[in-house]
N, C-alpha and C positions, 0 to 999 in steps of 0.2 A: 472645462473642469470635469474630472471623472465623477459620475453620479453615485449617490448613496455610498460614499467612501468615508470611512473613519479609521484612523490608526488606533493601535492599542496603547498609544503613548500614555493615555490617562489611566491605564490599568497596569499594575505590576503583574509579574508572573504568578502571584498569589491570588489574583482576582481576574482571571481570564474570562472573557465574555464571548460566547459564540455569536456570529453574525450571519445574516442571510441575504442573498442576492437573488432577485427574481428576474427571469428572462422570458420575454413574450415571443421572441423570434424562435421558431422551431430549430432544433439541432439536427442536421442531417447525419445519418448513421451509416456505418460501413455496410450494413445489411441492405441498404436501399430504403429503409424506413426512416422515420424521424421521430424525435421526442418533442412533443408540442410544448406549450408553456411549462416551465419547470423552475425550480429554485435550487440553489447550491448553498449549503451551510459551510462556513469557513471560520477560521480563527487567525489572528495575526499577533505577532510578538515582536517587540522592538519598535523602532521608528523608521519610516521611509524617509531617506534623506532628500535634500532639495533637488539633487540630480536624478533622483528616482532610479539609481543604478545599484542599490545594495540589497535588492530583494532576493530571497532564497525560497523557492517553492519546494515543499515536502510532499511527496506522493505516498499514499498509504498502501499497505498490503491488504491481504484478504479480509481479516476481521477487525481492522483498525478503522480510524475515523479522522475527522478534522482536528480532534483534540490531541495535538502533537506534544504540547509542553504546558507547564504551569498547572495551577489548581483553580478550581472554581471556588468562589467566595463561600465560606462556611462549610466547605467539604475538604477537610485536610487529607483525605485519602484518594483524591481525584486527580492524581498526577497524570499528565499526558503520556501516551505510550512511548514517546522518545524523549521524555523529560531528562534522562541521564545524559543526553547529547546536546540539548538545545536550551539555552538560557544564558543569563549573565555569567561570563567567565567559563562557560562550557565550550566544547569543541566548535559548535556552531553558535557563536557568541552573539546574543541579541543586543549587546551594546554596540556591535558593528553592523549587524545584518537585520533586515526586516523580514521575518520568517512568516510564511503563509502555509497553513494547512487547510486542505479542501477535502470535504467528503464527496466522493464521486457519485454521480447519478446512478441509481440502481441499488445503492447501499441502503442501510436502514438506520442511519444516525442523523437524519435531518434533511438531507438532500432528497429530491423527488425520487421515489422508488416504488416497489410493488405494493407497499402498504398505503400509498397515497391514492386519492380519488382519480379514477380514469376520466379525463375530460370528454371522451367520446360519448355523445348523447346516447348511443346504443348501449352503453354500459350501465345506464340508469343510476348514476351516482355511486356505483360500487367501486371498491379499490381495484387497482390494476390486476393484482395477483399475477397469475401466469401470463397475462396479456401484456405485461410490461415488456417493451422491446429489448431484444438481446443487445448488450453493449460490448464493445471491444476496448482494448487499451487505447487505440487510436481515437475512439469516441470520447473517452475520458479526457485525453489530452486536449482535444478540441474544445471541450467544455471548460477546462481549466484556462485555456487561452482566452476564452470569452470573458472569464472572470477578471483576468489580468488586464484586458482591454478596459473594463469598467473601472479598475483601480488606477488606470493611467500608467501602467508599467509596460513600457515597450520592450525592454530587454532585462532578463533575469541575470543576476550574478551567477546563480547556480540553480540547477534542479537536482534534487537528491531523493533517493528512495532505496529501500531494501526489498528483496524478493519481487513480488508483483509491483511494488513501488519502483524498483529498479528498472523493470520493463517499461514503466511509464517514463522514467527519466531518459531511457534510450530512445523511446518514441519521440520525445521532445526534440532530441538532437536531429532526428530525421524529418519530422513534420514542420518544425519551426527552427531551422538551423541558425537563423540570424537573431533569434530571440533569447538565446542563452549563451553565456560565456563558458560555463563549466557544466559538465554532466557527471554526477557521482552515482554510480550504479553498484550496489552492494548485494552480495549473496543472491545473484540473479543469473539469468541465462538468456541466450538469443531466441530460444523457444523451449517448449516442454519436450522431454523425452517421451517415448511410448509408455514407459513405466509410470511417469508422472501423470500422464493423461489417464492411465488405468486407475491410479489411486483416486483421481477426481471422479471418474465414472462410478466406481464402487460407492463413493460417498454420495453421489447424486442418486444412485439407485436406492440407497438406504432411505433417503428422504422421500423419493417419489413413491416407493412401495409402502410407506407408512399409511395405514388406513385413514389417518386423520389429515392426509395431504389434500385430498379431494381435488386432484388435478391442478393444484396450485391456488384454488379459491377457498382455502380453509377459513379465511377471515369471516366469510359469510356464514360459516357453520359454528363460529364461536369456539374453535379448537385450534390447537397448534400441533404440528407433527413432531412433537418433542422427542419421541423415541428414535425416529429416523435422523433427526438433526443431531441428537446425542451421539449416535453411532458414527455419523459423518465426521463429527469433531474428534472422536476417538481415533478414527483412521488418520485424519490429518495430523493430529498431535503426535502420533507415533513417528511420522516422517519429519517432524521438526526437531526431534531429539537424536543425539548420537547414541550408539550402542554403549559407549563408555559411560556416558552420563546416566543412562538408564540403569546400567549395572552398578555404578557407584551409589546411586540414590536408592535403588530398590533391590537389585540383585534378585535372588530367589526367596527373599523374605516373605514369610507367610503371615496372614492376618492373625491367626491363632497359633498356638504352640504345636498343634497337631492337625493334620488335614481332616476335613469333615466328609471326604469322599462324596462330594456333590459335583454335578456337572453344571449347576446354575448359580450356586452361591459364590461369593468372593472368597477365593482361597489365598491368592497372592497379593501383596501390597500394590504391585503395579496395576492389577485389575481394579482395585479400589480407586487408585489415582485416576485412571482413565475414565472410570464411570463418573467420578466427581467432576472432572473437567468437562465431560460430555453433558452432564445434567446442568451444570452452571451455564454453559454456552447456550443451551436450548432456552434459557430464561430471558436472554437479551438479544439474540441474533435471529434474523428472519430467514426462513427456509428458502423462499424464492430468491432472496439476495444471495444465499450460498450457491444456489444453482447458477445464477447469473455470473457471479464473480469467478467461480471455477471454470466456467465456459470461456470467459474472457482470457483466463490464463491459457487455456487450450489453444485458442485461436492465434495468440501472439506469435508471429513468425515473420519478421521484416524481410527475410531473405526469400520468402516464397514468391514475391513479385519479381525476383531476379533469378528465377530458376534454381533457387537454393544457394546462390552465391552470396554469402554474408558480406564479403568484401565489397561487392558491387552495391549492396544495400546501403553501406555506410559511406559511399563515395560522396554523398551530398552533405555529410556532416561538416561542421566548421568549428565546433567548440573544442575545448580541452576536456580530457576525461580522467577520472579516477575510477578504477575498477578494483573492487576488493572482494576476496573470497575467504572461506574458512576451511581448513583442512578436513574437518570431520563432518562437513555439510554434505551428506550423500544425496539430498534431494536436488540441490543446485550446486553441484560439485565444482571444485576449482578447475577441472577440465573444461567445464562449460564457460567459465570466465575467461579461460585462456583462448577459447574460440573467439570471443569478443576482442581480446587483446590482439590476436593475429589480424583480424579484420581491420582494426584501427591502425595497426602498424602498416598494413598493406596500403593504406591510404595516407600514410605519413602524418597522421594526426597526433598532436601532443598528448601524451599518455603517461599516467602513473599507474602501476599495478602493485597491489599488496595481497599476498597470500598468507593469511594469519593462522598460526598454529594454535587454534583454540579448541577446547574439548567439547563445546556445547552443541555441536550440530548446527542445523539451519537457524535455530533461535539465537545464535551468537550475535546476529546483527542488532538484536534488541537489548543485549546484556552489557554488563560492565566488564570489559576486557581492556586492560591498560594499553596493550599494544594497538588494538583496534582504535580506541579513542585517541591514542597518540597519532596514528595515521591521519585521522579526520581533522584533529586539531592542527597539525602541521599543514595539511592541504588548505584548510580554510584560512589559516594565517596568511598563506600565500595569495589566496583569493582576495583577502582584504588589502594586502600590500599592493597587489596589482591594481586594484581599484583606485587606491590613493595615488599611486604613481601615474596612472592614466589621467586622473583629474589634474594632477600637477602639470602634466605635459600640455593640457588644454587651457591652462590659465593665461 
C-alpha cells in the first residue's frame, strides 16, 4: 500500500486541503549535489480510480504553487491559479480525472526551500538562504516522480503545464517516457532564447544588488529585499503581456490631467500598475526562490546533451503530445512551439498542435479564452475516452 496517501474525495473543490509528504532519502541533483531530507506540499482533486490510471499531474510555472484549483474553506477568494480549467465540468474534469498539483522544492509555498532550516550542522540551525542547492527542471521532475511512487501511481494519464510548467511536462516525456500517456505543453519552449535569459539576469541583479539582500541571508537580518524583488516582478510582468493588451488597458493614459514634470513620480497609468504589481509580489514571494526558479528556466535545454539536436533529444519519448501556443506571446512565441512540433514529427510521435489567436500575450495560458479552453476540453475528452476504451479491451 502507498504510505500516507489520502484522496481528496472527502473534500469538494470548495474545501481543498493541502497535504505534505516527507522524504528522508536525499534527492540527487543535476549539479552533482543533493537535497537531503525534504518535504513536498501538494493538493489533489477528484478521485483516483481503482486502476490508478486516471491521474493528471499539473506542473506549476514561476510564481505559482500546488494550489491549482478549488478554494480553501472559509476563503471565498482563494481560487487556485488554474481554477478556470480544472474542476467538475471544466476542460480537465475532476469527475473523470484525479488531478495532482505539487509545489516544487526550492519554491516558497510549503515545499522545502530557502526559507526552511538548513539541516547541515555547520549552518547552526539557520535557514538555507543562498545555500539552498540550485535546482533544475529535471530535479523537479525527479522529485515529482518520487511523490507519485508514494501515491502508488505507476503511470499518469497526462502531465500538463504552461510556460515553465510546460518545460516540466516535456522533461517528464524524456526522463520517464513510460510513466505518462500524454504530455500537454502550453506556451512553452525547448529552451530560453538569449533575450529571455537576459530578462532573467536583469531581474536577478535587481534582487542581488538590493542592500537588504545580504548575500541571500536576509532572513537573519529581519529584512526582505523588497525593492529588488519588486523591480524583478515589474520586469517579468512586462514580458507576460502583449503590446496590444497594454495599449488597450493603459495606452498613454496619465495619472493626473496634466504632467507634473517629475522623473520619479508616477506619471502614466502603466507605471502605477507595474509598481502595484511589484509591491504586491514582494509581500508574498521569496527573493531566493525567484533566483532559483529563473535559473532553472535558463538551464532547461534537453537538446544540449545531443549537440543541439532537438529531434535526437525526443527520440526516447513514447507518449502522445498536445502543444499549444498563442500568437501574441512574444516571450514563448509560436515559433518556439513549432520547433517542438518539428522534433516530435521527426520522431513520428502522435501530436496535436494548436496555435491560438489570442490577444493576451504569454499570460493567455492562465486566462479564459474560449478557443484555448475548447482545445483542452476536446483533448482531455479524448484522453478520457482512450482510458475507458483501454479498460474495456482488458476486461
